[in-house]
Each structure stands twice: as structure tokens, then as C-alpha cells.
C-alpha positions, 0 to 999 in steps of 0.5 A, a space after each residue: 849176106 844177112 841183110 838186104 843191100 838195096 842194090 838199086 838204091 842211090 843216095 838222094 833217091 826217095 820213094 817207098 822202100 828207099 834206103 834212107 835213115 832217120 831225119 825227116 822221113 815218113 818212117 821216123 814219124 809213123 812207123 815205130 808205133 805202127 808195127 807194134 799196134 798192127 802186129 798185136 792186133 794181127 796176133 790177137 785175131 789171127 791166132 784165134 783163127 789159126 787155132 780154131 779153124 786150121 789143120 794142125 800142120 797148116 797152123 804150125 807152118 803159118 805160125 812159123 811164117 808169122 814169126 819171120 813176118 814180125 822180124 821183117 816188120 821190126 827190121 824194116 821199120 827201124 832200119 829200112 832193111 829187110 833181112 835176106 835170111 828172113 825172106 829166104 826162110 819164108 820161101 823155104 817154109 812155103 816150099 816145104 809146106 807145098 810138099 808136105 801138103 801134097 804128101 798128106 793128100 796121098 799124092 804121088 811123087 809127080 804131083 808133089 814135085 808139081 806142087 813144089 814147082 808151082 809154088 816156086 814159079 808163083 814166087 818168081 812171078 811175084 818177084 818179077 812183077 814187083 821188080 817190073 813195077 820198080 823199073 817202070 817207076 824209075 823210068 817215069 820218075 827218075 827215082 828208085 821206088 822199091 828196094 830189092 829187099 821188097 822184091 825178094 820179100 814179094 817173091 818169098 811171100 809169093 811161094 805161099 800164094 796163088 796169082 789171085 792171092 798175090 794181087 790181093 795182098 799187093 793191093 792191100 799192102 799198097 792201100 795200107 801204105 797210102 793210109 799210113 802216109 795220109 795219117 802221118 801228114 794228118 796227125 803229125 802235121 808234117 809238110 809233104 816232103 818229096 824225099 820222105 820214105 816208107 818201108 813197104 816191107 812193113 805192109 807187104 809182109 803181114 798182108 801176104 800172111 793175112 791173105 794166106 791165113 784167111 784163104 786157108 781158114 775159109 777153105 778148111 771151114 768149107 771142107 768141114 761143112 757136111 
């Protein structure tokens, strides 16, 4: 399956990450230019940080991850679909990075296995948490608030992040999404529509990447200080 099927979405349901298309939706007003601007700014700033501060191995893995982030942002902004293969790629890349990092640190086989297991567990926790939020939202409002693609993306990104980093990434993504909503209504002078939708993956994918990059860059810099 190459695309997120949004298993939990029903016609007429509206919320962040809904599987609607075109029409008077939030995504049709603000998101086409937003990923290009945010992506360009992120590349300009983060590429410099990655190249100057991070170890070569970390830089290669994070650069590859970012390519998948771009794919997800473009797809979710345009079609409100998060490709399964992109989320799966982020997860596999994260597990591989955890193993490579453990091996490069001269850890034994048990420590390497533990690192990979912890990364996978973090991913499961992230997916379960976001799925739980979606279910609670459904129980309270009667609407589906998150597509399952968002849940899979959270799990894939969670492979790279600690629990604390996951919380920061989710908070930043939510804040960015709320800012986008406010700017849309302010700049486009649109009426608030209860059926408006917003692809959450556009915000979650880059913020998770940024949280990891900043954390890894800071750790590398601190280690370089005599």
C-alpha cells in the first residue's frame, strides 16, 4: 500500500488531518505556499547546522530523513495523504541509525540490540499516544480528528526521538498548525468553517526532524568543547 488510506475518516467528518479534498478547506487556502516557504527556510538554516556541527554519519542520516519529510509535506499539503512508504522509510532509517550509532560507540551486541529495541518502543509509544488523542477527540466531539496516516507518521518519527523530544515536537507541530489556522482566517478573510481541514503531517514531519537535528547538533557541540 503506497498511500495512507485514512482508515478512520468518514465523509463529512472534519478536523485536523481529515481526508477531504479541494473546496473551501483550510488546506486549499494556506498550505500550498506554506510547505515551500517552510521547507526552503528549514533547508537554508538546518543544512548549515548539519554540515558544520554534526558528525558525518548523523548528517547523512538526517539529510536522508529530510528528503522523506519533503515528500510527506508536499503530499499531505496537496492531496491530504501521507505516503505509507515515506513513513515506513523514516522508521527504518531511524532504526538503522540507532544500530549504527550503537556500533560506532564500540557497544557490544546486547547494547546494540537494546538501542534498536528502545527506538522501536519509542515509536510505538508515539503512535499509541497520537492514536489515543484521536480516539478521545472522537468520543468528545463525534468527529474524526486525525487520519491514521498522522498516527503512522508520529510512530515513524518517534523512532528517532526520546519521549521528551516527542512531547516537544508534538507541541511545536500543534502550535504551528494553530498559527496557520489563525493566519489563514486573518489574511484570507475567510469565514470560520466547521468543515475546514488541515493536514497535520505538514507540521508534524518537519518539527520532529528539527527537534532531532537541534538536539543532536547541541550534543555534538557540547562534546567538542574541551
